[in-house]
Structure formats: C-alpha cells, structure tokens
C-alpha positions as a LaTeX table, in Angstrom:
\begin{tabular}{lrrr}
\hline
Residue & $x$ (\AA) & $y$ (\AA) & $z$ (\AA) \\
\hline
Met1 & $-0.01$ & $-0.10$ & 0.01 \\
Thr2 & 1.42 & 3.24 & $-0.94$ \\
Asp3 & 1.65 & 6.44 & 1.26 \\
Ala4 & $-1.21$ & 8.03 & $-0.79$ \\
Asp5 & $-3.55$ & 4.66 & $-0.53$ \\
Glu6 & $-3.01$ & 4.76 & 3.25 \\
Ile7 & $-4.14$ & 8.39 & 3.38 \\
Arg8 & $-7.05$ & 7.85 & 1.02 \\
Thr9 & $-8.13$ & 4.68 & 3.13 \\
Ala10 & $-7.87$ & 6.58 & 6.31 \\
Ala11 & $-10.02$ & 9.57 & 4.88 \\
Asp12 & $-12.57$ & 6.97 & 3.54 \\
Lys13 & $-12.77$ & 5.41 & 6.94 \\
Leu14 & $-13.15$ & 8.66 & 8.82 \\
Arg15 & $-15.83$ & 9.90 & 6.11 \\
Ala16 & $-17.85$ & 6.60 & 6.66 \\
Leu17 & $-17.66$ & 6.70 & 10.42 \\
Ala18 & $-18.61$ & 10.39 & 10.68 \\
Thr19 & $-21.57$ & 10.03 & 8.22 \\
Ala20 & $-22.81$ & 6.73 & 9.98 \\
Ala21 & $-22.65$ & 8.55 & 13.56 \\
Ala22 & $-24.55$ & 11.76 & 12.00 \\
Asp23 & $-27.20$ & 9.44 & 10.50 \\
Asn24 & $-27.65$ & 7.50 & 13.85 \\
Ser25 & $-27.67$ & 10.56 & 16.02 \\
Gly26 & $-29.65$ & 12.69 & 13.81 \\
Ser27 & $-27.07$ & 15.80 & 13.60 \\
Ser28 & $-23.62$ & 16.05 & 12.23 \\
Asn29 & $-22.90$ & 18.72 & 14.99 \\
Trp30 & $-22.32$ & 17.67 & 18.54 \\
His31 & $-21.64$ & 19.74 & 21.70 \\
Ala32 & $-21.23$ & 19.02 & 25.28 \\
Thr33 & $-22.96$ & 20.88 & 28.10 \\
Arg34 & $-21.44$ & 21.29 & 31.52 \\
His35 & $-23.98$ & 20.93 & 34.07 \\
Phe36 & $-22.33$ & 22.99 & 36.88 \\
Pro37 & $-20.36$ & 25.59 & 35.09 \\
Asp38 & $-19.74$ & 27.69 & 38.27 \\
Gln39 & $-18.01$ & 24.81 & 39.90 \\
Pro40 & $-14.72$ & 24.45 & 38.19 \\
Asp41 & $-13.92$ & 20.87 & 39.77 \\
Ser42 & $-17.29$ & 19.62 & 38.31 \\
Thr43 & $-16.95$ & 16.85 & 35.64 \\
Phe44 & $-20.63$ & 16.52 & 34.90 \\
Thr45 & $-21.55$ & 16.90 & 31.35 \\
Thr46 & $-23.95$ & 15.81 & 28.71 \\
Leu47 & $-22.95$ & 15.29 & 25.12 \\
Trp48 & $-25.62$ & 16.22 & 22.56 \\
Ala49 & $-26.44$ & 15.80 & 18.94 \\
Thr50 & $-27.09$ & 19.67 & 18.49 \\
Gly51 & $-30.92$ & 20.28 & 18.42 \\
Val52 & $-31.75$ & 16.77 & 18.60 \\
Arg53 & $-30.99$ & 14.48 & 21.71 \\
Pro54 & $-28.25$ & 13.53 & 24.20 \\
Leu55 & $-25.91$ & 11.03 & 22.69 \\
Leu56 & $-25.57$ & 9.12 & 25.93 \\
Gly57 & $-28.47$ & 6.82 & 26.88 \\
Gly58 & $-29.31$ & 4.17 & 29.69 \\
Gly59 & $-29.29$ & 4.85 & 33.06 \\
Gly60 & $-31.67$ & 3.54 & 35.73 \\
Arg61 & $-30.74$ & 1.22 & 38.60 \\
Gly62 & $-28.07$ & $-1.25$ & 37.62 \\
Arg63 & $-27.92$ & $-0.30$ & 33.97 \\
Val64 & $-24.94$ & 0.84 & 32.39 \\
Pro65 & $-25.05$ & 4.26 & 30.13 \\
Tyr66 & $-24.55$ & 3.41 & 26.55 \\
Val67 & $-24.21$ & 5.15 & 22.99 \\
His68 & $-25.48$ & 3.49 & 19.86 \\
Ala69 & $-22.79$ & 1.70 & 17.94 \\
Pro70 & $-22.19$ & 4.09 & 15.15 \\
Val71 & $-21.78$ & 6.88 & 17.48 \\
Gly72 & $-19.43$ & 4.82 & 19.91 \\
Asp73 & $-17.42$ & 3.74 & 16.66 \\
Tyr74 & $-16.90$ & 7.25 & 15.62 \\
Ala75 & $-16.01$ & 8.62 & 19.26 \\
Ala76 & $-13.51$ & 5.76 & 19.57 \\
Ala77 & $-11.93$ & 6.56 & 15.96 \\
Met78 & $-11.42$ & 10.18 & 17.16 \\
Asp79 & $-9.48$ & 9.37 & 20.17 \\
Pro80 & $-6.93$ & 11.85 & 21.57 \\
Ala81 & $-4.05$ & 10.56 & 19.65 \\
Val82 & $-6.18$ & 11.63 & 16.45 \\
Gly83 & $-6.73$ & 14.99 & 17.95 \\
Leu84 & $-3.05$ & 15.43 & 18.69 \\
Ala85 & $-2.13$ & 14.23 & 15.15 \\
Leu86 & $-4.83$ & 16.54 & 13.49 \\
Ala87 & $-3.64$ & 19.52 & 15.43 \\
Thr88 & 0.06 & 18.72 & 14.10 \\
Leu89 & $-1.51$ & 18.36 & 10.66 \\
Leu90 & $-3.14$ & 21.70 & 10.88 \\
Glu91 & $-0.02$ & 23.48 & 12.03 \\
Gly92 & 2.24 & 21.54 & 9.61 \\
Val93 & $-0.22$ & 22.92 & 6.65 \\
Leu94 & 0.00 & 26.50 & 8.05 \\
Ser95 & 3.80 & 26.57 & 8.50 \\
Ser96 & 4.18 & 25.26 & 4.92 \\
Ala97 & 1.71 & 27.64 & 3.22 \\
His98 & 3.25 & 30.35 & 1.03 \\
Glu99 & 0.72 & 33.04 & 2.01 \\
Thr100 & $-1.27$ & 32.38 & 5.24 \\
Ala101 & $-3.68$ & 35.31 & 4.06 \\
His102 & $-4.27$ & 33.19 & 0.92 \\
Glu103 & $-5.76$ & 36.05 & $-0.89$ \\
Glu104 & $-4.22$ & 35.35 & $-4.41$ \\
Cys105 & $-6.54$ & 32.38 & $-4.89$ \\
Asn106 & $-9.72$ & 33.03 & $-2.99$ \\
Ser107 & $-11.62$ & 32.87 & $-6.17$ \\
Trp108 & $-10.68$ & 29.28 & $-6.91$ \\
Cys109 & $-9.35$ & 27.51 & $-3.86$ \\
Ser110 & $-11.60$ & 24.83 & $-2.33$ \\
Pro111 & $-10.66$ & 22.11 & 0.27 \\
Glu112 & $-10.58$ & 19.60 & $-2.38$ \\
Thr113 & $-7.53$ & 21.43 & $-4.38$ \\
Cys114 & $-5.81$ & 23.48 & $-1.81$ \\
Asp115 & $-4.17$ & 22.19 & 1.64 \\
Leu116 & $-4.61$ & 25.59 & 3.28 \\
Ala117 & $-8.36$ & 25.64 & 2.12 \\
Ala118 & $-8.79$ & 22.16 & 3.57 \\
Ala119 & $-7.04$ & 23.18 & 6.99 \\
Leu120 & $-9.10$ & 26.30 & 7.28 \\
Ala121 & $-12.32$ & 24.18 & 6.77 \\
Val122 & $-11.11$ & 21.89 & 9.58 \\
Ala123 & $-10.39$ & 24.83 & 11.67 \\
Arg124 & $-13.60$ & 26.58 & 11.04 \\
Ala125 & $-15.62$ & 23.32 & 11.90 \\
Leu126 & $-13.67$ & 23.02 & 15.19 \\
Asn127 & $-13.98$ & 26.78 & 16.19 \\
Ala128 & $-17.72$ & 26.62 & 15.61 \\
Gln129 & $-17.98$ & 24.26 & 18.62 \\
Pro130 & $-19.14$ & 25.93 & 21.78 \\
\hline
\end{tabular}
C-alpha cells in the first residue's frame, strides 16, 4: 500500500464513520454541556447531538449508560491520539503555506484542491463548537 493509498483509506474510513454517526444521532454537529459551570471541579457533562437529543443513553438502577454503536465507533476513532495528530497536521499545513492570508486564490481554492483551504475548513468546524 502506498502512502497515498494509506491516506485515502484513512480519509474514507473517517468519512464513513462520521456519516454513520451523524445519521444515527440525527445531527452532524455535537456539543457538550457542563452541568455545573460555576463549579470548576465539576466533571458532569452531557454530550448532545445539537438540536436533537443526548448521545448518551441508559441509566436507571443497575443499567450501564451506553451510546449507539455508530456513535461509539466514531467517538473511538476520534480518540485523543487522532486529535493530537490533527492539530500537528493543521500546524504543518499552516507553516508550509506560502501565503497565510491566501488572498491570491480566494476565487478558485477549495478544500478539495488546496491544503490551506482544507486546513481552514477543519479549523472553522472546530472553532464553531461551543
């Protein structure tokens, strides 16, 4: 398998997992709500499919909370190691870009044709999270 094949395979896997998780949860945008924001030591949060429902189900006596399989598969695929690697990739794209303002190609750049436009799309998706 070539490096390009490996990258395409990972992108296809991530796209399939994200699509399945979004379809299963009813939303492609998720967020967490801290239950006691005035208490800095509080670790109680709820993970939501934005505008739809909580992603964590279950509860009750003797029942373990759960997420549906497509949501859990996606969450597991996006573990902290992936987040750290993605942060490094974003910084690498930025440091290798010739023009960070990218003004010369605003009319034709897209995430499909330009590394900087792709990195910017990822950054904007991350920065849109509450």
